[in-house]
N, C-alpha and C positions, 0 to 999 in steps of 0.2 A: 303198412303204409305209414302208421304213426312212427315206427322206428326209423323209417327212411327220412321223415321230416325232422326228427330229432337229430339224426346224423348230419343232415344238411345244415341245421341251425348251429350245431357244434362246430362244423367245418367253417361256416361263415364267421363265427366268433373267433376262431383261431386265426383266420386270415386277417380279420380286423385287428386283433391283438398284435399280430406280426407287423401289420402296416404301421400301427401306432409306435411300436418299439423301434422300427426302422426309421420312421420319421423323427422320433426322439433322438436317436443316435446321430442322424444326419444334422439335426439342429445343434446338438451338443458339439459336434465336430466343427461346425461353422462358427459357433460362439468361441470355442477354444482358439481357432485361427484368428478370429477378430480380436480377442483379448491379447493374444501374443503380439499381433501387429501393433495394437495401440500401446502396449507396454514398451515395445522397442522404439516406437516413435516418441514416446513421452520420456522414458527413463534412459534409454540406450543401454550401455553396458556398465553404467555407474551405479551399481547396487551390490549389496552384500550377497555372497554365495549362499548364506544361511537364511536368506529371505523366505518368509512364509506369510502370505497375505490372502485374505478371502475377498472374493468379488461377488457381491450380491445384486440380484436383479429383482425389482419389485413391480408387480402388476396389480391393477385394481379390477376386481371382479364384482359386477353388480347385476341385479336382476330386477326388472320392472315389467309387470303385466306378462310374465312368462317369457320375456325376452332376456337373453344373456348377453351382457356387454363386457368385454375384456380389453383393457388398454394399459400400456406401461405408465407408471407414475410419472416418469420422465422418459424421453427418448432413450432407447437402449444404448446408443452410442454415447450419449451424455452420461448415463449412469456408469458405464464402464470407465470412461475418462475420469470422472470424479473420483471413483474408487482407486484407479491407478495413480492419480496425482498424490494420494496419500502415501504411496510407496516411496515417492521421491521427497517426501516432506516429513522427516522425523521431527518430533517435537523437541522444544527446549533449546533451539538454536538462536532465538532472538536475543540480542544483547543490547540494551540501551546505549546509544552513543556510537554504535559500530554498524557498518554495513556487512551483510553476509557475503563472503567470497565463495562462489561455487567452484572456482578453480582449485582452491585449497580445502574446500568443504569446511570452512571455519569462519567464526566471527572474531577470531583473535590472531589474525595473521597481519603481515605488513601491508596488505592491500585493503584492509578493512577500515582504515582511518585516512583522512586527508593528509597529504604530506606537509602542509603548512596551514596557518590560520587563514590564509586568503583563498584556499581551495574549496570547491564544492563538488558534489557528485555529478558526473557528466553522463553516466550510463554504464551498462555492462558491455564488455567486449564479447566476441563470439564464443569464447571459451569460459564465460562466466566470471571473468576477472573484473573487479570494479575499476572504473576509470575516473580520474579526478582532473579538474581544470581550475585555473584561477577565475574567480567570479566575474571580473570585468572582461576577461577573455571569452567567457561563455556568452556574455551579452554581445560582445563584438562579433563573435561567430554567427550569432542568430540575428544580426542586423538591428539590435536594440539601440536606438539613438539616445537613450537616456544615459548612456555611459558617461557622457561629459559631466553630468551633475555629481558624479561620484568624486570628482577631483576639483570641485569648486572650493573657494575659500571657506564656504559654509556647506559642506557636502550633505546631500540627502541620503537617507537609507532607502533603498529600493528593493523590490522583490519580483520574482518571476515564477510562474507556474508551468510545470511540465507534466504531461500525461505519463502514466506508468508504462503504457505500451511503447511509448517513444524511448523510454530509458532502457527497455528490454528488446528493442527492435533488432539489434545485431546478434542477440543470443541464439545459440543453437538449442534445439529441443532437448538434446541429451545433456545439456550443461545448465539446466535450471530454468529454462524459459517458461515451462509449464508447472514448475514446482511451487508448492505452497510453504516451503521452508522459510522463504523470505520473498514474498511476492509484492513488488512495488505497485501500488495503485495510483500514486500521484506524488508530486514533490513540489515544494516551494523553496527557492533559494533566495537568501536575503543578504545584502551587503551594503556598505561595510558598517559593522556595529562597533561602537567604542569599547575598547578592552580595558577593564579596570586593573589597577596596579596589583591587586591580590592574585591575578591570574597571569602575570607576566608583562602587563602593559604599563605604559607610563601614566595612563589615565587621561592623556590629552591627545596624543596623535596615533597611538597604536589601535588597530582595528582587526576584526575578524569577520569572516563570512559564515553564514549559517545555512545548513541544509536541513529542511524539515520534510520528513517522508511519512506517507501513509502506508503502513506495512501490514499485510495479511500474513499470518504465520500459524503455527500449531504450538500449543503449550505442552508442558511435560506429559499431560494426559492424552495428548494427541488431538485435542479439540480446537476448534476455530478460535483464533485470537486476532485482535486488531489493535495496533499501536501507532502512536504519533512519535516517531523517532527523531530526536534532535542530534545533529552530527556537526562537529566542528573540530578543527585542528588545534585543540587546546590541551593543556596538561592533564586535565581530568575529564575524559569524555562522558562519564556517567553523571556529571553534575553541571552540564552546560546550562541548564535552566537557571542556575545561580547568577549567570552573567546577564540575565534579561530583566532583573529587577532594577530598572533605571527609569527615571521620569520620562526620558525620550522614548522608552519602549513600553510604556504602560498599556496602551491599547493593543499592542502586538502580544504582550504577555496574556492579556485577557482573552484574546482570540485563540491563542494556543491552549489555554486552560479549558475554554469552551469546546474546542475541537476534541481534546482528550476526554471530556465528559461525554460528548456525543459518541465517540468510539466505544466507550465503556457501555453505553446504552445499547449500541448495536450488538455487541458481544452478548449482553444479557438477553436481548430479544431473540437472537438466534438460538441461544442455549435453552430457551423455554419451549421451543416447538419440537414436534416429533422428528425423529431422525430422517424420515422420508421427506419431510417438508423443509429441512434446514437449508439445502442448497437454493431452493426457490426464494425463501425468506432472506437468506444472506445476499443473494444477487440483487434482489430488490432494494435492500438497505444500502448496499455498496454503490448504487447509482448516485447517491448523494455525495460521494467523496469529492468530486470536482467543486461542488458548491461549498462544502466544508473548508476545503483548502483555499478556495477563492476568498472566503471570509478573512483569512489571514492576510492576503494581499490587500483587501479592502481596508482592514484595520491599519495596515502599514501606510496606505495612502492618506488616510485621515490623520494619522500621527504626523506624517511629513508636512501636510498642509498646515496643521496647527503650529508645528515648529517653525515653518516659514513665516507664518503671520506673526509669531512672537518675535522672531529675529528682525523682521521688517519694522515692527513697532519699536524695538529697542534702538534700531538705527535712526528712526525718526526722532525719538526722544533725545538721543545724543546730538543730532543735528540742531535741535532746539536748545541745546545746553541744559536739558532737564533730565534728571535721572528717571529710570523706568518707574520706581515706586511712586513718583509724583503723579503718575496717571491716575492713581486712586483719588488724589486731591481734585483732579480735573473732573472725575466722575461725580464727586460730591458737589462741586460747584454748579453743575447743570441740573441737579435735582431740585424740584420745586420746594 
């Protein structure tokens, strides 16, 4: 009788083990099909035939009062997608002053720079090729009625914010839409900025348009990076910031520097947390991008209003046949 019970127990254990093995194989096959499908949707056929990449899934196992609870750290689909995105995002492709071209897979092709000093980035085409347009034409296409003040006798410098998803709207998934090689999170376009004589302008009438992009990428070690990329059709793309040290641009420059510092803080914060928590922390931090980019627009508006007040004051002083410096004397005269 005892032997019969032992045989029955062994038989049950074998059946249970077979069932677990079969379930495990079925789940493995389903995961392989899922990873294959997500890979094709995300990367397409644009990858190296020598590619080797690990996909890891994390679950949290906890026990309380004898109860066992198991749940994925992130949804399985999200974990797989985040891992697959890294395949399409080799590090080291970010180059200051250049837009990454997914068509040529380069930051150093003819498509990576605006064709003239008046052009700004208008978005990616379906095949990942950067598209450029003249700044005032972009305003016109979007129905922005401020275009007239660009051509006044005393033109203002104006800016416009565009969401990253709108710039990537036409891209196909296999041509960089989901890639982190050069992921546009938001953009501010500014025009027209006076161009100094050292950079090809006359110092009085020549101007250029500036594209400011919030870019998520991967550094040479393959880790998350975030940059504020300044792009303009000038002779030296890597030193565009040198053109912004002008009294009329003081507040804009301050806002750009503050944005860069904030981006550096985000990269540092993400790098400090555990690998399993990085995507959640990163996504939370990146929600601030529109506000950060909006601060550049706000600084531009303040600068324009101050410039307009100074110009109006100068006109009034001239009409009174008094030079502008005489205003200091007026201020002294009304003091007690």
